C-alpha positions in Angstrom: 103.3 130.2 73.3 105.1 133.5 73.2 107.5 134.9 70.7 110.8 136.0 72.3 110.9 139.8 72.0 107.6 139.7 70.1 105.2 141.1 72.7 104.0 143.9 70.5 103.5 141.4 67.6 101.5 139.1 69.8 99.2 141.9 70.9 98.8 143.1 67.3 97.9 139.5 66.2 95.5 139.1 69.1 93.7 142.4 68.2 93.5 141.3 64.5 92.1 137.9 65.6 89.5 139.6 67.8 88.5 141.9 65.0 88.2 138.9 62.6 86.0 137.1 65.1 83.8 140.2 65.5 83.6 140.7 61.7 82.7 137.0 61.2 80.0 137.2 63.9 78.5 140.3 62.3 78.6 138.6 58.8 76.9 135.5 60.1 74.2 137.6 61.8 73.7 139.5 58.5 73.5 136.2 56.5 70.9 134.9 59.0 68.7 137.9 58.3 69.3 137.9 54.5 66.4 136.8 52.4 66.9 135.4 48.9 64.0 134.4 46.7 63.8 132.2 43.6 60.8 131.0 41.6 60.1 128.4 39.0 57.3 127.9 36.5 56.8 131.6 35.9 56.2 132.2 39.6 54.1 129.1 40.2 56.5 128.0 42.9 58.6 130.4 45.0 61.2 129.5 47.6 62.8 131.9 50.1 66.0 131.0 51.9 68.6 132.9 54.0 72.3 133.2 53.6 72.9 130.3 56.0 71.4 127.7 53.7 68.0 127.5 55.5 64.8 127.2 53.5 62.5 129.7 55.2 59.4 129.7 53.0 57.8 127.9 50.1 54.8 129.3 48.2 52.9 127.3 45.7 50.3 128.9 43.5 46.9 127.0 43.5 47.2 127.1 39.7 50.3 124.9 39.9 48.5 122.1 41.7 47.3 119.6 39.1 46.5 116.3 40.6 47.1 114.6 37.3 50.6 116.0 37.0 52.2 115.9 40.5 55.6 115.3 38.9 55.6 118.7 37.3 54.9 120.4 40.7 57.6 118.3 42.3 60.1 119.5 39.6 59.0 123.1 40.1 59.4 122.9 43.9 62.9 121.3 43.5 64.0 123.9 41.0 62.9 126.8 43.1 64.4 125.4 46.3 67.7 124.6 44.6 68.0 128.1 43.1 67.1 129.9 46.4 69.7 127.8 48.3 72.3 128.5 45.6 71.6 132.2 45.9 72.0 132.0 49.7 75.3 130.1 49.3 76.6 132.7 46.8 75.7 135.5 49.2 77.5 133.6 52.0 80.7 133.1 49.9 80.7 136.8 49.0 80.2 137.9 52.5 82.6 135.6 54.2 85.2 135.8 51.4 85.5 139.5 52.0 86.4 138.8 55.6 88.6 135.7 55.3 89.8 136.0 51.7 93.1 137.6 52.7 93.9 134.9 55.2 93.9 131.9 52.9 92.3 129.7 55.6 90.6 126.7 54.0 86.9 126.3 54.9 86.4 129.9 56.0 
């Protein structure tokens, strides 16, 4: 679809869209490399995630392993994982919001 008499406008819009795509790709690559860490139980459990919502690493201190209290360990793991994923989500919102915020496009 072309805009009558709008050839210059079309080219400008295409350049802006291409720049937006490049910026989004760069931001996604940066988020994939980002590492956010969260711990629970005073460091007994540590979770590491990236900015794309992927859990990358889970460390559990041997001191946190008590066979008579498995529920506490489960709670610590869950708390650390949730916090790490939330940090990653926040980083994603900040990074992508800086790129797409002016456009007002839902879901971006």
